[in-house]
N, C-alpha and C positions, 0 to 999 in steps of 0.2 A: 181213717187211720187203721193200720193193720192190727187186728186183734191178737196177732202172734206176739206183739210187743207186750210183755208182762210187767205189771207193777205190783208193788207191795206197799201197804200203808202202815206206818208206825205212828199213830196219833192217839194222844191220851184221852181226849174228849170223845165219847161214844157218838154223839150227834154229829160232830164235825167229821169223824171218821166215816160214818155211814153216808154223809153228804158227799164227801170226796169220792167215795167208792162209786156212788151213783153217777157222778159227773164223768168219771173215767169210763165206766161201762157204757154209758149213753153215747160216748164219743169214740167208741171202738177199741178201747184198751182192755186187755185182760187183767183182772185183779186176782193175783194168786193168793194173797194173804192180806188181812186187815187186823192188826193187833194194837194193843195199848202200850206195849213196851218191846224193846229189842229182845228181852229175855224170852218172849213168846214167839219171836220170829224164827221160823225154820230156815236156817241158812242154806240147807241142802236144796231148797226150792229156788234159791236166788242164783240163777244160772245165766251166763252170758251177759248181754246188754240189758239186764233187768233194772228197771227204775224203782228205787226205794224212796218214797216220800217220808221223811223223818221229821216229826214235830219237835222243834227245839225245846218245847216246854215239857217234854216227857220226863226229863231229869231236873226240871225246875229252872233251867237257865239256857237262853238261846246260844250261849257261847260254850256250852259244855259239849265238846266234840270227842272226848275220850271214848265214850261208848261206841262211836262209829269206827274206831280204829280196827277193832277185831272183826267187824263186819266187812270192811274193805280189804282186810287181809285175807279173810276166808273166801270172799267173792270179789277178786280184784277187778273184774270187768263190769261190776254193777255200777249204776249211775245214781248216786245219792243226791237227792234234792232236799235241802234244808228249809223247813217252813218255820218262820219266826214271827213273833208278835209285832215287831217294828224294825225298820231299817237302821243298821248301825255299820258304818264303813269299816271300822276296825274288826268287828265281829265277822263281817262278810269276808274281809281279807284273810282272816285266820281260817275261815271255812274253806275258801278256795285253795289256800295253801295246804290244807289237810286232804284235799282231793275231791271235794264235792263238785257236782255238775251244776247245781243251781242253788240260789239263795233267794227265797220268795217270801215277802211279807204277807201275812194272812189277810190283810185288808185290800189285797189286789183285786181288781174286778174279775169276774168270772171268765170273760173272754180272754183277757190278758193271761190269766193263769193257764188256761187251756193251751194257748199258743206257746207259752214257755215250756210246758210239758211236752208238746209236740216237737219243739226244737231239741229238747234233751233226747227224745226218742231218735232224732236224726244225728245224734252225736255232738250237738252244740252245747256250750255252757251258757247259762243265762243268769242275768242279774236284773234287779228292778231299775226303773227309770230314775230313782233317786241317786243312782250312781253318778249320773251326769253332773248333778249339782255338787256332789261330794268331790268329784275330780276338779271342778272349777275352784272350789274352796282350797283343795290341796295344792293347786298350782300357785295360789297366792301365799301359801304357807312358807315360812322361813326354811332355807335349805337344811339348817341344823336340825329342825324339828322333823323334817321329812326323813333324813338319814337316821335319826334316832329311832323312829318308828320302824323303819326297815331293818335296822340293826337288831332290834328285839325280835322281829319276825324271823330273820334268817340266821340268828346266832352269831352275828359279827361282833368281834371284840372292839374296844374303843379305837385302836389304831386303824382297824379296817374301816370303821365308821368315818374317821377323819379323812381317810384317803377316798372313800366313796363320796364324801362331801366335795372334795376337790374334783373328782370325776364329773360330778353334776355341774360344777362350774366350768368344765371344759379344760382343765389344766393338764399339760403334758407331765410326764414323770419328772423331768428336770425341775420344773417349777414346784411340783409337789415336794420333791426332795428338799429344796431350799426352804419352802414354807414350813415344813415340819421338822427340819433339822435332822434328816436321816439320809442314808445313801440311796441312790437310784435302784440298786439291787434290792434293798429292803422294800422300796415302793413296789417294784415289780413283783416281789414275792407276795405282798399283801393284795395286789391287784389280782393275781392268780387265785388267791384264796377267796376273794370276793366273787370272782367268776364262778368258782366251784360251788360255793355255798348258795349263791343266788341262781345257779343253773342258767347262766347267760354266756354268750359267746364273745362279747366285746365291750368296750368302754361305753359306747352309745347305749347299748341295751342295759347295762348296769345303771347308767344315769337315768334312763327312762323308767326302769323298775323302781328306782329310789323315789321318783316323783309320782309315778302311777303304778303301784304294786300289782294292780290287777291285770296289766298287760301280759299276755302269754308269749313266751319265746321258746322255740325249739332249740335244745342244746346240740351243739356241734363242736366236739372237742378239737377238730381240725382247724377251726377258725380262730382258736385262741392265740396262736403264735404271734400273728401280726398285731392283734388287739392289745397285747400286753405292753407295747412300746409307747 
């Protein structure tokens, strides 16, 4: 691994912090900083594709992502990897929605951890193997529950959620209009809002995102016209 790829550690436990530092150095990564909190991190040294390993327990909660917002604003090209005590699908979903590159439980084997960090260095996003089981469970989840979770994640209002539920079931606008007792124009307006809030291009992507929120899609505004129908 090219030692020009720099990392910084924000890990509360001193022993864990030093252990991770040694693992990274021994495998060719440069370690610019190793701190116990974000307050101690010198953001000016976090340049370009800099990897920041952030211990979710620093603030006492794996899902407390607020402290990372200022870091990712100040260093938008940095790649944050969240280290957590245990896997949780909803927490992981919020983490990736916030812009992190990796979500890694701390009980992961050494070699697996190293491979995941190497993938992040190559620009990939990484998640633990527990994600596969969670996706299988989610596929069996009722559509209403799926869309309720996604609505909360993307700030969809109740009517948006109802229409998203219909999209998941493959309904065209005319059927959605009859089902919900609204005009097709209203349906089309809500579909457009759903696309914008979820950053997707078409109905298929919106439905897939509702069922599997972790799937990445590139936004292309030019694709939306046909997809609204």
